[in-house]
C-alpha positions, 0 to 999 in steps of 0.5 A: 767652300760649302758646308761639309756634310758627313754621310754613312752608307745608305745602300749597298748597290752591288758586291762581289760576294758575302759570307752569308745573308745575315751576320756578315752580309754586305748590308752590314756596311750600312749606317754607322759602325757597330763592331769598331773599335773591336777587332776580330771575325765579329758578326755585324761587318761585311766578310766576302764569300771568296778569299781572293783579290777580286772583292768589291763593294759599291756603296750609295749615299743619300746625297750627291756630293763633292767628296773631300775624304772617305773613312773606312772602318776596317775590323778584321785584317785591316788593309785589304782595300787597295783601290777607292773610286767614285762614280762619275756622272757618265757612269764610269768609275774614277779612281781617287786612291790606289795602293798595295794591300796589306794585313794588319792585325788590328781594327782601324779607320782607313782614311786614304789621301784624295783630292776633292772630286771635280764632280758630284757623286753619291756612289763609291766603290772599294776594291778589296784584296783578301789574298794578302791575309789569306782570309777574310778582310772585314769592313764595318762601315764607310763614311764620306765627307763632302760639300754640296757646292764646290768653290772651284772654279769661282763663278763667273764675274761681271768683268768677263761677261762684259769683255765677252761682248767685245769678242769679234766685235767692231765696237772700237776695234782697231785691227782686223785679223785674217784667219783661215779666210775669215775676218776677225775684229779685235783690239790691239791693247787687249791682244798685246796685253794678254798674248806675247805673240801679239805683244811682239807683233804690235810693238816691234818694227814689224809691218803689222805695228801700224798697218790698217790692212787685215793681218793674216795669221798663218799657220794651220789654224782653223777659224773656229779654233781661233775664235775660241782662243780669242774668246779666252784672250778677252774673258779667261774662259773658253766657250762651254759647248767645245768638244774634246777634239776642239779643245785639243786643237785650242791647246795646239794654237795656244802652244803656238802663241805661247799662252800657257793659261789656255793650255792648262784650261783646255787640258782641265776641260778635257779631263772633265769631258772624257768618257768611254765614247770619246776617250779613244778619239781624244787620245788619237787627237793628242798624239797624232801630231807634233807636239804630242800633248803629253798630259792629255795622252797620259789622262787618256791612258789612265782612263782607258786602263781604269775603264778598259772593259767599257772602252773596248766596246767602242768601235774606235778602240780596235784602231789603237796601235798594237803597242798602245793596246799592250801598254793599256793591258799592262796598266789594267793588269798592274791595277788588278795586281795591287 
C-alpha cells in the first residue's frame, strides 16, 4: 500500500448557493478548519443560501488520489450531508456513501465509512439536506486521505507473461479445439488444471480423452470470446482491450464452463469501464438472455440512477423497457429524498 497523503480543499469547483460572498461563502471550506471545534452560526464556515434538500459542494484537491477516507468538519446543525461522491475519470460521479440526513446540535468531524476508490480523483461532491434542521447546515472544511499508488490489483508478474506466450501456440501443444469454425492450439494439462469442464473432458472415458483429432466445443460461443477465456486459463487475466459487451459474453462462457474466477474478473472489469455512453448497452447485454447477469444488472441500474440526467441523453436510453425506466426513476427519486 502506498504512503498516505492528507489534503485540504484547494478550490470550490461548484456550489448550489451561499449565504453571502464573505462571512459564510462557499470558499470558506478551502484549507484547514477555522471555526471547528466551536458550534454555532459562526462566520468562517459555508452556509447555503437556500434551506432545502438540494444543496451541494463540489470540491477540488491539489492531487489525484485513490481516496481512502473523507473527514467533513460540520459546525452548525451537523448531519445535513446525505451523500458523498467522487468524480470518476469519465466525469461522472460515483457515490461513496449515502444515508439519511439528521440534525445534531453540536459540531463534529463526520467520517463516513467508504471503500478505497478504484480510480484516482481530485474532486468530491457533498450533497446536503437542510430541510431536516429547517435552517443552515454549515461546513467549515473537508479533508481527504488517500494514496498515490494503489496496491490492488497487484502488478503483473513474470509467470503470467511467460504463460501468455503459450496462448493458442502450437509449441508443445497436445490438443486442438474447434470453436466457431476456428482452430485453437492448447495444452491438456493446463486446461484440465484450470477448468473443471476440461478436466472432465480429458480424464473421463469420453472420446476426447485421447483423440488427436480436433475437439469441437459446441454451443453458442464466438471464437474471439473463447480466445479471451483461453487467455484467462493460461494467465489469470483477460486482454486489457475487451469491451464491456465482450466482457458480458466472456462471463456467460465462464458460467458455462464453471470458471467462477473469470466471472468475478469480468464483473470487476465491467464496473471499471462503465460510463454514460455504454451503461445502457451493458445493461441490455446482461439481461437480454439467460442467465441474467444479476451483479452487472444491479451495478448498471445503480449507475444509471446516480447519473440519470446524463444517461438519459444517450439515444439507447429510450429503448429501455418502460418498467425499467420506472424503476430507475424511483431509485433516483429515492436518492434525492435521502
